matplotlib code that plots the C-alpha trace (Angstrom):
import matplotlib.pyplot as plt

x = [70.8, 69.4, 70.7, 69.6, 68.8, 65.8, 66.2, 64.9, 67.6, 65.5, 66.9, 64.8, 65.0, 63.8, 63.3, 59.7, 57.0, 56.3, 58.8, 57.8, 59.5, 58.2, 55.2, 56.5, 56.9, 60.1, 61.7, 64.7, 65.6, 65.0, 67.1, 70.6, 73.1, 73.4, 76.4, 76.7, 77.2, 75.9, 78.5, 80.6, 79.9, 76.3, 75.1, 74.5, 74.0, 73.9, 71.4, 68.0, 67.2, 70.3, 69.1, 65.6, 67.3, 69.3, 66.4, 64.4, 66.9, 68.3, 67.1, 68.6, 70.7, 69.9, 66.0, 65.4, 63.2, 62.3, 65.0, 63.9, 65.8, 66.6, 67.9, 70.8, 73.4, 76.9, 79.6, 79.8, 76.2, 75.4, 72.2, 72.9, 70.3, 71.1, 69.6, 68.6, 66.4, 62.8, 63.1, 66.7, 67.4, 70.8, 71.9, 71.7, 74.6, 74.6, 72.6, 71.5, 69.9, 65.9, 66.3, 68.3, 65.5, 62.9, 64.7, 65.2, 61.3, 60.3, 62.8, 61.5, 58.1, 59.2, 60.9, 57.6, 55.6, 58.1, 58.3, 54.6, 54.3, 56.9, 55.5, 51.8, 52.5, 54.1, 51.7, 48.0, 46.2, 47.8, 45.8, 42.4, 40.2, 39.4, 39.4, 42.1, 39.2, 38.0, 41.8, 42.3, 38.9, 39.6, 43.1, 41.8, 38.8]
y = [-71.1, -70.0, -71.7, -69.2, -65.4, -64.3, -61.7, -59.0, -60.0, -62.0, -65.2, -68.3, -71.7, -73.4, -72.7, -72.6, -70.8, -67.1, -64.7, -63.3, -59.7, -59.0, -61.4, -62.8, -66.4, -67.9, -70.0, -71.5, -68.7, -65.8, -67.0, -67.7, -69.1, -67.0, -64.8, -64.7, -61.3, -60.0, -59.3, -55.9, -54.6, -54.6, -50.8, -49.1, -45.1, -43.0, -40.8, -42.5, -40.3, -41.3, -44.9, -44.1, -42.6, -45.7, -47.8, -45.7, -46.6, -49.9, -53.7, -57.0, -58.2, -62.1, -61.9, -58.2, -57.8, -54.3, -53.3, -52.1, -50.1, -51.6, -49.9, -51.3, -49.8, -50.3, -51.0, -47.3, -47.1, -44.9, -45.8, -47.3, -47.9, -51.0, -51.6, -55.4, -57.2, -57.9, -61.4, -62.3, -60.3, -59.5, -62.4, -59.8, -60.3, -56.9, -54.2, -53.5, -50.2, -49.9, -48.8, -52.1, -54.3, -52.4, -52.8, -56.4, -57.0, -55.1, -57.4, -60.5, -59.7, -58.7, -62.2, -63.9, -62.3, -63.2, -66.9, -67.3, -65.8, -68.3, -71.2, -70.7, -73.1, -75.7, -75.8, -76.0, -75.1, -71.9, -70.4, -71.8, -69.7, -72.6, -72.4, -74.2, -76.8, -77.5, -78.4, -80.7, -82.2, -83.1, -84.6, -87.0, -88.2]
z = [75.4, 72.3, 69.2, 66.6, 66.0, 64.1, 61.3, 63.7, 66.2, 68.6, 69.9, 69.0, 69.9, 66.7, 63.2, 63.1, 65.0, 65.4, 66.7, 70.1, 69.0, 65.6, 65.3, 62.0, 61.2, 61.7, 59.0, 58.2, 55.4, 58.1, 61.1, 61.4, 64.0, 67.3, 67.1, 63.4, 61.9, 58.6, 56.2, 56.7, 53.1, 53.6, 52.7, 55.9, 56.6, 59.7, 58.2, 57.6, 54.5, 52.9, 53.3, 51.9, 48.8, 48.3, 48.9, 46.1, 43.4, 44.2, 44.6, 45.7, 43.2, 43.9, 43.8, 42.4, 45.8, 47.2, 49.7, 53.5, 56.1, 59.4, 62.2, 64.1, 66.8, 65.9, 68.5, 69.5, 70.2, 67.2, 65.0, 61.7, 58.9, 57.1, 53.6, 53.1, 51.0, 52.2, 51.0, 51.6, 54.5, 55.7, 53.4, 50.6, 48.2, 46.7, 44.9, 41.4, 40.2, 40.0, 36.3, 35.5, 37.1, 35.2, 31.9, 32.5, 33.2, 30.0, 28.0, 29.5, 28.8, 25.1, 24.9, 26.1, 23.7, 20.7, 22.2, 22.3, 18.7, 17.6, 19.3, 17.9, 15.0, 17.1, 20.0, 18.2, 21.2, 21.6, 18.4, 19.7, 21.9, 24.1, 27.8, 29.8, 31.1, 27.6, 26.5, 29.3, 28.8, 25.1, 26.2, 28.7, 26.7]

ax = plt.figure().add_subplot(projection="3d")
ax.plot(x, y, z, "-o")
ax.set_aspect("equal")
plt.show()
């Protein structure tokens, strides 16, 4: 009796090794207990093109990762295309817009540049043109 299922749906015995179905690495992050079901509110579509449009404009709310489309059959045997995070799998807690993620990345870059500028006086080696190796050599002399 298999204890776990890989994120592709293949039953597996352990949380390590290679999935015989999709040939991906089996890790504790991409398996779940056998019989466990993904959350019902996970975004799914009957039309694959609708799923593609959703994927183009949305990202995972947990890690801001790219969404992928997975085809599963529902209880009536119809194909349903589920949008889930490439990293989180069906554990995707929700979605944010791709423009929101882009704005946050730009804002974070600006904050990092401002922090670097503000810290130049506090951290002397930030002004120097020395390489990392030269700085470490001076510190450990």
